[in-house]
C-alpha positions in Angstrom: 3.1 62.7 48.1 0.9 64.2 45.4 -1.0 62.2 42.8 1.2 63.7 40.1 4.4 62.6 42.0 3.0 59.1 42.4 2.3 58.9 38.6 5.8 60.2 37.9 7.5 57.7 40.2 5.5 54.5 39.9 6.2 51.6 42.3 8.3 48.9 40.6 6.3 45.8 39.7 7.0 42.8 41.8 8.4 39.6 40.2 5.0 37.9 40.5 3.2 40.6 38.5 5.5 42.0 35.8 4.1 45.1 34.0 3.5 45.1 30.3 6.5 47.3 29.8 8.8 44.6 31.3 7.5 41.9 28.9 8.5 41.5 25.2 6.1 43.1 22.8 6.5 42.8 19.1 8.7 39.7 19.2 6.1 38.0 21.4 3.2 39.2 19.3 4.8 37.8 16.1 5.8 34.5 17.7 2.5 33.9 19.5 0.5 34.9 16.5 2.4 32.4 14.3 1.8 29.7 16.9 -1.9 30.6 17.0 -2.2 30.2 13.2 -0.4 26.9 13.3 -2.7 25.4 16.0 -5.8 26.8 14.3 -4.8 25.1 11.0 -4.0 21.9 12.9 -7.4 21.8 14.5 -9.2 22.5 11.2 -7.2 20.2 9.0 -5.4 17.3 10.8 -8.2 15.3 12.4 -10.9 13.9 10.1 -13.5 13.2 12.9 -16.0 15.9 14.0 -14.9 17.9 17.0 -12.4 15.4 18.4 -10.5 16.2 21.6 -7.5 17.1 19.5 -9.5 19.6 17.5 -10.9 21.3 20.7 -7.4 21.4 22.3 -5.9 22.9 19.2 -8.5 25.6 19.0 -8.0 26.5 22.7 -4.3 26.7 22.1 -4.9 28.9 19.1 -7.2 31.1 21.2 -4.6 31.4 24.0 -1.8 32.3 21.6 -4.0 34.7 19.7 -5.0 36.5 22.9 -1.3 36.6 23.9 -0.3 38.1 20.5 -3.1 40.8 20.7 -2.2 41.7 24.3 1.4 42.0 23.5 0.8 44.1 20.4 -1.5 46.5 22.2 0.7 46.6 25.4 -2.2 45.5 27.6 -1.7 45.0 31.4 -3.6 41.7 31.0 -0.7 40.3 29.0 1.0 38.8 32.0 -1.9 36.6 33.2 -3.0 35.7 29.7 0.5 34.7 28.7 1.0 32.8 32.0 -2.3 30.8 31.6 -1.6 30.2 27.9 1.9 28.9 28.7 0.7 26.6 31.5 -2.0 25.3 29.3 0.5 24.7 26.5 2.7 22.6 28.8 -0.4 20.6 30.0 -1.3 19.9 26.4 2.2 18.8 25.6 2.1 16.4 28.5 -1.3 15.1 27.3 -0.2 14.7 23.7 3.1 13.1 24.8 1.1 10.6 27.0 -1.3 9.9 24.1 1.5 9.3 21.7 3.5 7.1 24.1 0.5 5.1 25.2 -0.8 4.7 21.7 2.7 3.6 20.6 2.8 1.1 23.5 -0.6 -0.2 22.6 0.2 -0.6 18.9 3.5 -2.2 19.7 1.8 -4.7 21.9 -0.9 -5.4 19.3 1.4 -5.5 16.3 4.4 -7.0 18.0 6.6 -4.0 17.1 6.1 -0.6 15.6 9.1 -1.0 13.3 11.8 1.5 12.7 9.7 3.7 10.4 6.7 4.2 12.6 8.9 4.6 15.7 10.9 7.4 13.9 7.6 9.0 12.7 6.2 9.1 16.3 9.4 10.5 17.6 9.3 13.2 14.9 5.7 14.0 15.8 6.6 14.3 19.5 9.5 16.5 18.6 7.3 18.8 16.5 4.8 19.1 19.3 7.5 19.8 21.8 9.0 22.5 19.4 5.6 24.2 19.1 4.8 24.0 22.8 7.7 23.8 25.2 9.9 26.8 24.2 7.2 29.5 24.1 5.5 28.0 27.2 8.8 27.9 29.2 9.5 31.5 28.1 6.1 32.6 29.2 6.3 31.0 32.6 9.8 32.2 33.2 8.8 35.8 32.3 5.5 35.9 34.2 5.9 33.7 37.3 7.9 34.1 40.5 11.2 32.3 40.1 11.8 30.0 43.1 13.0 26.4 43.6 10.3 24.0 44.4 11.7 20.8 46.0 8.3 19.1 46.0 8.0 19.5 42.2 11.6 18.2 41.8 10.9 15.2 44.0 7.7 14.4 42.1 9.4 14.1 38.7 10.8 10.5 39.3 7.4 9.4 40.6 5.7 10.9 37.5 8.2 9.1 35.3 7.5 5.8 37.1 3.7 6.2 36.7 4.2 7.2 33.1 6.3 4.0 32.4 3.9 1.7 34.2 1.0 3.2 32.3 2.7 2.7 29.0 3.4 -0.9 29.9 -0.2 -1.4 30.8 -1.2 0.0 27.4 1.1 -2.5 25.7 -0.4 -5.3 27.7 -3.9 -4.2 26.5 -2.8 -4.9 23.0 -2.1 -8.6 23.7 -4.8 -11.1 23.1 -5.7 -13.7 25.7 -4.6 -17.1 24.4 -7.2 -19.7 23.7 -6.6 -23.4 24.2 -4.7 -25.0 21.3 -3.8 -28.5 20.3 -0.3 -29.6 21.1 2.3 -29.4 23.8 3.8 -26.0 24.6 5.5 -26.7 27.9 9.0 -26.1 26.7 8.0 -23.6 24.0 7.0 -19.9 23.8 3.2 -20.3 23.8 2.6 -16.7 22.9 4.8 -16.7 19.8 2.6 -16.9 16.7 5.3 -18.8 14.7 5.6 -21.4 17.5 1.9 -21.8 17.7 1.7 -22.2 13.9 4.5 -24.8 13.7 3.0 -26.9 16.5 -0.6 -26.9 15.2 0.5 -27.2 11.5 2.6 -30.4 12.3 -0.4 -32.0 14.1 -3.0 -31.0 11.5 -1.1 -32.0 8.4 0.0 -35.3 10.0 -3.6 -36.1 10.9 -4.8 -35.2 7.4 -2.2 -37.5 5.8 -3.0 -40.3 8.3 -6.8 -40.2 8.1 -7.3 -39.2 4.4 -5.1 -41.6 2.4 -5.2 -39.3 -0.6 -7.4 -36.4 -1.6 -8.8 -38.4 -4.5 -11.0 -40.4 -2.0 -13.2 -37.4 -1.5 -16.2 -37.0 -3.7 -15.4 -35.3 -7.0 -16.9 -31.9 -7.8 -19.5 -32.5 -10.6 -17.9 -30.4 -13.5 -19.5 -32.2 -16.4 -21.8 -29.8 -18.2 -24.1 -30.2 -21.2 -23.0 -31.8 -24.4 -21.5 -29.4 -26.9 -20.6 -29.8 -30.5 -16.9 -29.3 -31.1 -14.6 -29.9 -34.1 -14.6 -33.6 -34.8 -17.6 -34.5 -32.6 -19.2 -33.8 -29.3 -18.1 -33.5 -25.7 -19.4 -32.4 -22.3 -18.7 -28.7 -21.5 -16.5 -28.3 -18.4 -18.3 -26.3 -15.7 -16.5 -23.7 -13.6 -16.1 -24.5 -9.9 -17.2 -21.8 -7.4 -14.6 -20.7 -4.9 -14.8 -20.7 -1.1 -15.6 -17.0 -1.0 -18.4 -16.3 1.4 -19.4 -13.2 3.3 -21.6 -15.0 5.8 -20.4 -14.7 9.4 -20.1 -18.0 11.3 -21.4 -18.7 14.9 -18.1 -19.5 16.5 -17.4 -17.0 19.2 -14.7 -18.4 21.5 -15.6 -19.3 25.1 -12.5 -19.1 27.2 -14.3 -20.4 30.3 -15.2 -23.7 28.5 -11.5 -24.7 28.1 -12.3 -25.8 24.5 -10.4 -25.0 21.3 -12.3 -23.6 18.3 -11.7 -23.7 14.6 -13.6 -22.6 11.5 -13.5 -24.8 8.4 -14.8 -23.7 5.0 -15.2 -26.2 2.1 -17.4 -27.0 -0.9 -20.5 -29.2 -0.7 -23.2 -30.0 -3.2 -25.6 -27.1 -3.5 -29.1 -27.5 -2.1 -30.5 -25.5 -5.0 -29.8 -25.9 -8.7 -27.0 -23.7 -10.1 -28.1 -20.3 -11.3 -26.1 -20.9 -14.5 -26.2 -24.7 -15.0 -24.5 -24.5 -18.3 -21.5 -22.6 -16.8 -21.2 -23.2 -13.0 -21.1 -26.4 -11.1 -23.9 -27.0 -8.6 -21.7 -26.7 -5.5 -21.4 -24.0 -2.8 -19.2 -23.1 0.1 -20.1 -24.4 3.6 -18.6 -23.0 6.8 -18.6 -25.0 10.1 -17.5 -24.2 13.6 -15.8 -26.9 15.5 -15.4 -26.8 19.3 -13.6 -29.5 21.1 -11.1 -30.3 23.8 -7.6 -29.2 22.5 -6.5 -32.8 22.0 -9.7 -33.6 20.1 -9.9 -30.5 17.8 -7.7 -31.7 14.9 -9.3 -35.2 14.7 -12.6 -33.4 14.6 -11.5 -31.1 11.8 -10.2 -34.1 9.7 -13.4 -36.1 10.4 -15.5 -33.2 9.2 -13.5 -32.8 6.0 -13.6 -36.6 5.4 -17.4 -36.8 5.9 -18.7 -33.7 4.2 -16.1 -32.0 1.9 -15.8 -32.4 -1.8 -12.5 -32.8 -3.6 -11.7 -29.1 -3.7 -9.8 -26.5 -1.6 -10.4 -26.4 2.2 -9.7 -23.4 4.4 -9.0 -24.0 8.1 -8.8 -21.2 10.7 -7.8 -22.2 14.2 -8.7 -19.5 16.7 -5.6 -18.8 18.9 -6.5 -15.6 20.9 -9.2 -13.2 21.8 -9.2 -9.6 22.9 -12.3 -7.4 23.6 -12.1 -4.1 21.6 -12.6 -0.7 23.2 -12.6 2.7 21.6 -9.7 5.1 22.3 -9.3 7.8 19.7 -10.3 7.6 16.0 -6.8 7.6 14.7 -6.0 4.6 16.9 -9.3 2.8 16.6 -8.8 2.3 12.9 -5.7 0.2 13.6 -7.4 -2.0 16.2 -7.4 -5.0 13.8 -4.2 -6.2 12.1 -4.8 -6.6 8.4 -5.1 -10.2 7.3 -4.2 -11.6 10.8 -7.2 -10.7 12.9 -10.9 -11.5 12.6 -13.8 -9.9 14.4 -16.8 -11.2 16.4 -19.9 -9.8 18.0 -21.8 -11.6 20.7 -22.8 -14.4 18.4 -21.0 -14.4 15.1 -17.4 -14.0 13.7 -15.8 -13.1 10.4 -12.4 -14.7 9.7 -9.4 -12.5 8.7 -9.5 -13.6 5.1 -13.2 -12.6 4.9 -12.4 -9.1 6.2 -9.6 -8.8 3.5 -12.0 -10.0 0.8 -14.6 -7.4 2.0 -12.0 -4.6 1.9 -12.5 -4.0 5.6 -8.9 -3.0 6.2 -9.0 -0.1 3.7 -12.0 1.8 5.0 -10.3 5.2 5.6 -8.8 7.7 3.2 -7.3 10.2 5.6 -5.0 12.0 3.1 -7.0 13.7 0.2 -3.8 14.4 -1.7 -2.9 10.7 -1.7 -6.1 9.0 -2.9 -4.5 5.5 -3.0 -3.6 5.7 0.7 -6.4 3.6 2.2 -6.0 2.2 5.7 -7.8 0.8 8.7 -11.2 -0.3 9.8 -14.5 1.3 10.6 -16.7 0.0 13.4 -19.7 0.9 11.4 -18.6 -1.2 8.4 -17.6 -4.1 10.7 -21.1 -4.2 12.2 -22.7 -4.0 8.8 -20.6 -7.0 7.6 -21.5 -8.9 10.8 -25.2 -8.6 9.9 -26.2 -5.6 12.1 -29.1 -3.6 10.6 -27.1 -0.4 10.2 -29.3 2.5 9.0 -28.4 3.7 5.5 -27.9 7.3 6.8 -25.3 6.1 9.3 -23.4 4.1 6.6 -23.4 7.1 4.2 -22.3 9.6 6.9 -19.6 7.3 8.2 -18.2 6.7 4.7 -18.2 10.4 4.0 -16.4 11.3 7.2 -13.7 8.8 6.5 -13.0 10.3 3.1 -12.2 14.0 3.8 -11.5 14.8 0.1 -15.0 13.5 -1.0 -16.6 15.1 2.1 -15.2 18.5 1.1 -16.8 18.2 -2.4 -20.1 17.1 -0.9 -20.2 20.0 1.5 -19.3 22.4 -1.3 -22.2 21.1 -3.4 -24.6 20.9 -0.4 -25.0 17.1 -0.7 -23.3 16.0 2.5 -25.3 13.6 4.7 -26.7 15.1 7.8 -25.1 13.9 11.0 -27.3 11.0 12.5 -28.2 11.5 16.2 -26.9 8.0 17.1 -23.7 8.0 15.1 -21.3 7.9 18.0 -23.0 4.7 19.4 -22.4 3.0 16.0 -18.8 4.1 15.9 -17.9 2.6 19.3 -15.8 -0.6 19.2 -17.2 -1.8 22.5 -19.2 -5.1 21.9 -16.8 -6.3 19.3 -14.0 -8.8 19.9 -10.7 -9.2 18.1 -9.7 -12.8 17.3 -6.3 -14.1 16.3 -6.2 -17.2 14.0 -3.7 -19.7 12.6 -4.4 -20.1 8.9 -4.1 -23.3 6.8 -5.3 -24.5 3.5 -5.6 -27.8 1.6 -5.4 -27.2 -2.2 -7.6 -28.8 -4.8 -4.8 -31.3 -5.3 -4.6 -32.2 -1.6 -1.4 -30.2 -0.9 -1.2 -28.8 2.6 -0.2 -25.1 2.9 0.3 -22.8 5.9 -0.9 -19.2 5.1 -0.3 -15.8 6.6 -2.4 -12.8 5.4 -3.9 -15.1 2.7 -0.5 -15.9 1.2 2.0 -18.7 1.7 3.8 -18.4 5.0 7.0 -19.9 3.6 8.2 -19.1 0.1 11.3 -20.9 -1.1 12.9 -19.4 -4.2 13.8 -21.8 -7.0 14.1 -21.7 -10.7 10.9 -23.6 -11.0 8.9 -21.2 -8.7 10.3 -18.2 -10.5 9.5 -19.7 -13.9 5.9 -20.5 -12.8 5.4 -16.9 -11.4 6.6 -15.3 -14.7 4.4 -17.6 -16.8 1.4 -16.9 -14.6 1.9 -13.1 -14.9 2.3 -13.4 -18.7 -1.0 -15.4 -19.0 -2.8 -13.0 -16.6 -1.9 -10.0 -18.6 -2.8 -11.7 -21.9 -6.2 -12.7 -20.4 -6.8 -9.1 -19.2 -6.7 -7.8 -22.8 -10.0 -6.8 -24.4 -10.9 -7.4 -28.0 -10.0 -3.9 -29.0 -6.5 -4.2 -27.6 -7.0 -2.3 -24.3 -6.2 -3.9 -21.0 -8.6 -4.2 -18.2 -7.8 -1.7 -15.4 -8.9 -3.3 -12.1 -10.2 -6.6 -11.0 -11.7 -7.7 -7.6 -10.2 -11.1 -7.1 -13.1 -12.3 -5.1 -16.3 -11.0 -6.8 -14.9 -10.7 -10.3 -16.0 -7.1 -10.6 -13.8 -5.3 -13.1 -13.2 -1.7 -14.4 -12.7 -1.5 -18.1 -13.0 2.2 -19.0 -10.4 3.9 -16.8 -7.5 3.4 -19.2 -4.7 5.7 -20.3 -1.9 5.6 -22.9 1.1 5.4 -20.6 -0.4 2.5 -18.6 -1.4 0.7 -21.8 2.1 1.2 -23.2 3.8 0.1 -20.0 1.9 -3.2 -20.0 2.7 -3.7 -23.7 6.4 -3.0 -23.1 6.7 -5.7 -20.5 4.9 -8.2 -22.7 7.3 -7.5 -25.5 10.4 -7.6 -23.2 9.5 -10.7 -21.2 6.7 -12.6 -23.1 7.4 -16.3 -22.8 5.3 -17.5 -25.7 6.2 -16.0 -29.1 2.7 -16.4 -30.6 0.9 -15.0 -27.5 3.3 -12.1 -27.3 2.9 -11.3 -31.0 -0.9 -11.4 -30.6 -1.1 -9.3 -27.5 1.5 -6.7 -28.7 -0.1 -6.5 -32.1 -3.5 -5.7 -30.7 -2.2 -3.2 -28.3 0.0 -1.3 -30.7 -2.9 -1.2 -33.2 -5.1 0.2 -30.5 -2.5 2.9 -29.6 -1.8 3.7 -33.2 -5.5 4.7 -33.6 -4.8 7.4 -31.1 -2.0 9.0 -33.2 -2.7 12.6 -34.2 -1.0 14.3 -37.2 0.3 17.8 -36.3 2.4 18.6 -39.3 5.5 16.4 -39.2 4.8 15.5 -35.6 2.7 12.5 -34.4 1.6 12.9 -30.8 -0.8 10.4 -29.2 -3.9 11.5 -27.3 -6.5 9.6 -25.5 -9.4 11.5 -27.1 -9.6 12.3 -30.8 -10.8 15.8 -30.2 -8.2 16.7 -27.6 -6.7 20.1 -28.2 -3.5 19.3 -26.3 -1.1 16.4 -26.3 0.9 15.7 -23.1 4.5 14.4 -23.1 3.9 11.1 -21.2 1.1 9.9 -23.5 3.6 9.8 -26.4 6.9 9.0 -24.6 6.0 5.7 -23.1 4.1 4.4 -26.1 7.1 5.3 -28.2 9.2 2.9 -26.1 6.6 0.2 -26.5 6.6 0.7 -30.3 10.3 0.4 -30.5 10.7 -2.6 -28.1 7.9 -4.5 -29.8 9.3 -4.1 -33.3 11.1 -7.5 -33.0 7.7 -9.2 -32.5 5.5 -7.3 -35.0 7.9 -6.0 -37.6 8.1 -2.6 -39.1 4.4 -1.9 -39.7 4.4 1.0 -37.3 7.8 2.5 -38.2 6.3 5.7 -39.7 4.1 6.2 -36.6 7.2 5.7 -34.4 9.2 8.2 -36.4 6.5 10.8 -36.1 6.4 10.2 -32.3 10.2 10.6 -32.2 10.0 13.9 -34.0 7.3 15.0 -31.5 9.6 14.2 -28.6 12.5 16.1 -30.2 10.2 19.1 -30.6 9.2 18.9 -27.0 12.8 19.2 -25.8 14.0 22.4 -24.3 17.4 23.9 -25.1 18.7 22.8 -21.7 17.8 19.2 -22.4 14.6 19.0 -20.3 11.2 18.6 -21.8 8.0 20.7 -22.1 4.9 19.1 -20.7 2.2 20.0 -23.3 1.7 20.7 -26.9 -1.1 22.7 -28.4 -2.2 20.6 -31.4 -4.5 23.2 -33.0 -2.1 26.1 -32.5 1.0 24.1 -33.3 3.1 25.4 -30.4 4.6 24.3 -27.2 2.9 25.0 -23.8 5.4 25.7 -21.1 5.1 24.3 -17.5 6.6 21.9 -15.0 7.8 18.6 -16.4 5.5 15.7 -15.4 6.9 13.0 -13.2 8.3 9.9 -15.1 8.0 11.6 -18.5 11.6 12.9 -18.7 13.2 9.5 -18.2 10.6 7.9 -20.6 11.5 10.5 -23.3 15.2 9.7 -23.0 14.4 6.0 -23.2 12.4 6.4 -26.4 14.9 8.7 -28.1 17.8 6.4 -27.2 15.9 3.5 -28.8 15.3 5.6 -31.8 19.0 6.4 -32.0 19.8 2.7 -31.8 17.4 1.9 -34.7 19.0 4.7 -36.8 22.4 3.2 -36.1 21.5 -0.5 -36.6 19.1 -0.1 -39.5 19.8 3.3 -41.2 18.0 2.4 -44.4 14.8 1.3 -42.7 15.0 4.3 -40.3 15.4 6.8 -43.2 12.6 5.2 -45.1 10.3 5.7 -42.1 11.3 9.3 -41.8 13.2 8.9 -38.5 15.7 11.7 -37.7 19.4 10.9 -38.2 21.4 9.1 -35.6 23.5 12.3 -35.2 20.5 14.4 -34.4 19.1 11.8 -32.0 22.5 11.3 -30.3 22.8 15.1 -29.6 19.3 15.2 -28.1 19.9 12.2 -25.9 23.2 13.6 -24.7 21.7 17.0 -24.0 18.9 15.4 -22.0 21.3 13.1 -20.0 23.4 16.2 -19.2 20.4 18.0 -17.8 19.2 15.3 -15.5 22.7 14.6 -14.2 23.3 18.3 -13.8 20.9 21.1 -12.9 17.9 18.8 -12.4 19.0 17.1 -9.2 22.4 18.5 -8.4 21.3 19.9 -5.1 21.9 19.4 -1.4 19.0 17.0 -1.0 20.5 14.5 -3.4 22.4 13.0 -0.5 19.1 12.4 1.4 16.1 12.2 -0.9 15.2 11.4 -4.5 12.1 11.4 -6.6 10.9 8.5 -8.7 13.7 8.0 -11.3 13.3 4.4 -12.3 12.8 5.3 -16.0 16.2 7.0 -16.1 17.7 3.7 -14.9 16.0 1.7 -17.6 17.0 4.4 -20.2 20.6 4.1 -19.1 20.5 0.3 -19.4 18.9 0.5 -22.8 21.7 2.8 -23.9 24.6 0.5 -22.8 25.3 -0.8 -26.3 25.3 2.4 -28.2 25.2 5.5 -26.0 27.3 5.3 -22.8 27.2 8.3 -20.5 29.2 8.0 -17.3 27.3 10.6 -15.3 23.9 9.3 -16.4 24.9 5.8 -15.3 26.2 7.1 -12.0 22.9 9.0 -11.5 20.9 5.7 -11.7 23.4 3.9 -9.4 23.2 6.6 -6.8 19.4 6.7 -6.9 19.2 2.9 -6.4 21.7 3.1 -3.6 19.4 5.5 -1.9 16.3 3.3 -2.5 18.1 0.2 -1.3 18.1 1.6 2.3 14.3 1.6 2.3 13.8 -2.1 1.7 12.6 -4.0 4.8 14.7 -6.8 6.0 15.6 -8.6 9.2 17.1 -5.5 10.8 13.8 -3.5 10.2 12.0 -5.2 13.2 8.9 -6.1 11.1 6.9 -9.2 10.4 8.7 -11.9 8.3 6.2 -11.6 5.4 7.1 -7.9 5.1 10.8 -8.5 4.2 11.6 -7.3 0.8 8.7 -4.8 0.7 8.4 -1.1 1.4 6.6 0.2 4.5 7.0 2.2 7.7 6.7 -0.7 10.1 4.3 -3.4 11.1 1.2 -1.3 11.1 1.0 -0.4 7.4 1.1 -3.4 5.1 3.7 -3.0 2.3 2.3 -1.9 -1.1 3.5 -4.2 -3.8 4.2 -1.7 -6.6 7.1 0.1 -4.7 8.8 -3.3 -4.1 8.2 -4.2 -7.8 9.5 -0.8 -8.9 12.6 -1.3 -6.8 13.2 -4.7 -8.4 12.9 -3.1 -11.9 15.3 -0.2 -11.1 17.8 -2.4 -9.2 17.9 -4.8 -12.2 18.9 -1.9 -14.4 21.4 -0.6 -11.9 23.0 -4.1 -11.6 23.4 -4.2 -15.4 25.1 -0.7 -15.3 27.4 -1.7 -12.4 28.4 -4.9 -14.1 29.2 -3.0 -17.4 31.3 -0.6 -15.3 33.2 -3.5 -13.6 31.7 -2.6 -10.2 30.8 -5.1 -7.4 27.2 -6.3 -7.6 27.2 -9.0 -4.9 25.2 -6.9 -2.3 22.7 -5.9 -4.9 22.1 -9.4 -6.1 21.7 -10.6 -2.5 19.1 -7.9 -1.8 17.3 -8.9 -5.0 16.7 -12.4 -3.5 14.7 -10.7 -0.7 12.6 -8.6 -3.1 11.8 -11.4 -5.5 10.8 -13.6 -2.6 8.5 -10.9 -1.4 6.9 -10.6 -4.8 6.5 -14.4 -5.2 4.6 -14.4 -1.9 2.3 -11.6 -3.1 1.3 -13.2 -6.4 -2.1 -15.0 -6.6 -1.6 -18.6 -7.5 -3.2 -22.0 -7.0 -1.8 -22.3 -3.5 -3.6 -19.2 -2.1 -6.5 -18.5 -4.5 -9.1 -20.5 -2.5 -11.5 -17.6 -2.5 -10.8 -16.3 -6.0 -13.7 -15.9 -8.5 -13.9 -18.6 -11.1 -15.2 -16.1 -13.7 -11.9 -14.2 -14.3 -8.3 -15.1 -14.5 -7.0 -14.0 -11.1 -4.0 -16.4 -10.9 -0.8 -14.5 -11.9 -2.1 -11.1 -10.8 -1.0 -8.8 -8.0 -3.2 -7.0 -5.6 -2.3 -3.6 -4.1 -1.2 -5.2 -0.9 -2.0 -8.0 1.5 -4.7 -5.8 3.0 -6.0 -4.2 -0.2 -7.2 -7.0 -2.6 -7.9 -5.0 -5.8 -5.8 -6.1 -8.7 -4.7 -3.5 -11.2 -3.0 -4.1 -14.5 -0.1 -1.8 -13.6 0.5 -3.6 -10.3 0.9 -6.8 -12.3 3.0 -5.5 -15.1 5.5 -3.8 -12.7 5.7 -7.0 -10.6 6.2 -9.1 -13.8 9.0 -6.8 -14.9 10.8 -7.2 -11.6 10.4 -11.0 -11.6 11.7 -11.0 -15.2 14.6 -8.5 -15.2 15.4 -8.8 -11.5 14.9 -12.5 -11.4 17.4 -12.9 -14.2 20.2 -11.7 -11.9 19.6 -14.4 -9.3 18.3 -17.2 -11.5 21.5 -19.2 -11.9 22.1 -19.1 -8.1 18.7 -20.7 -7.4 18.2 -24.5 -7.0 16.1 -26.1 -9.8 13.5 -27.0 -7.3 13.1 -26.1 -3.6 12.8 -28.9 -1.0 9.2 -30.3 -1.1 8.4 -28.4 -4.3 6.5 -30.4 -7.0 
């Protein structure tokens, strides 16, 4: 046969070596190219650590898919082996990732007791996404490029592989459990590994021994709070000195020794200071002392009580009984940051320990900011920061580099400006968890009045709702906000409850107005409410700008633009506070109302910005929250025009008819084209202000569709509240989270309470059943009561600021913000009103 004949009649390719002509071309090039881009993006964007194993694997997958796409597009003979290797590698990677996910889930479930429904669903979704990107194209590639034959050995190996996989996952779960330390009490017939059982047994013994040996707290030496003599009206008296808290950042030498068979506890209390007070005219000369007690289990509690009796002053005492230990080891960065449970676990090195509450106070559980687009999402630990807190001499370059790497958003800006810290040569050694030990503790406190309290994550373990406890919580929030007001009327923005550091300048008009609104709606003391509201309204009125007949509010006097939200929410506050401060701001309110009318589109929605200098609207997307706030404000203006037409006309307020038409048009938009989409059955944005606007309109502007809009929204949100069916820790019930791993943030729970209170009012007005909503409100209010700082949990709070009554971001993020507190107070007030009559006057054991 000639060469030409051979070329004309080529030998068919065997099944083990398909020719490029037998393989797909453009469809494969497109699909493989798309996969390559996805994996390249994942490697570059998802992990926040340098060149992690995930990053390397993603880049290799991207390379394999890229080569497959190019080979297919060009019709190269190398396509078959390239696609085959890429497919095999894809399946191997899927197996590796599936193992990492399952083993990580098992470890976290063992550590945290349960992942919870949210985290479990999230991991399942991640596994499904990885499978979708890996399995189909890999199976297609192997089927198209490999000899097809049945392999009985591979089939028989599958059950064995599954068995090994399961045993490995169980082993990982076991690694998450701490080894129990000896504890006081008898556990023969009880579940020794159950933290609640441990707490109940030790608590009963501890509090009984305290009551037996210390007849009453008054026998302890009194803290010297008598200061220098001051002249007061009518004579002279001694100034009362502030008493320092138990806050201390010093580690204690109390590393548990399992081989000794001894129990261990850490006790923190106040003693007379060895040095004079730095501010003798203000601060009492006392300081916190921390002692480690080691003793046989039966002798531990008597030793704790004896120490308190012999050394402590009459002030709060904090007791941490160590119940378990677990050496830490590094796995992957995403898992390492969850190696300590916020508020439950402490940490030790070879010589010293920090208690869980100290780690919370030092913000050790919010060391990572993995999502640049969600700046408030801060989670997890850093081994570098832990070692620094434990007293290691961590180089400054290591600290800076580690902090930058854990904040990708800031890191990107530093890299762009050329100011990023150079990678230290020994950074990986500092990042390892090896050498650190996780400790579990049982947490107790004796208050300054001698009351015994069991704590969990620095808050009361058991919160019993009563009218008395709800009244106290509302009053404490009221006082906290009043004390947070500055002389010019602004409210302090943030407060560190332990150091007293505060941020005063980061204010804005909507937040200022929201706090003022709650004060006017729920203020318990008429004089205090009038003072706080008057100062705040006066402050906001100074930010009013005249733009013809319109009166928008702007933060800066020279602002060229006015945004919708900076006028809408203040307008609500001006209207709601009118009953407390009178009509002195009616003309300003009327100008603000005209501005809101001018900002309304023909379809009922609202423009976002107004050009003050040019006197015209600036089009764009409507900002979140502002639409509901605008309706709320316009509805209140309509009510004023209806109830007091002469006063409204004198102030220049538009007529009730004009306002009614504007409100009706806005309500029609938000119940129609705004969210009348398929996703309404599955997902909603933040619509709380629409609920509150609908409630405010009940007496004068009913709109069936608008009321139903709120009720549907809150029905959706009600599904997200954690309860007994959520498989999470008891202290999480009533909050919002995705499981046990992420501590619930307080504001979403407070926002739910606000919105549900409005929805209940709407449903009652419509004659609908509210029993299930009221029952759920009990859970939410109980959650918020537990989160509030009060005399029973504020043992480490600064004496320099009013912390009591405030709300932190969460049990793991201690920073108090004024908006956290005002939303929580609103929920306690409006939501608590729906359950108040069902509560006992006082709970059992409540004073």
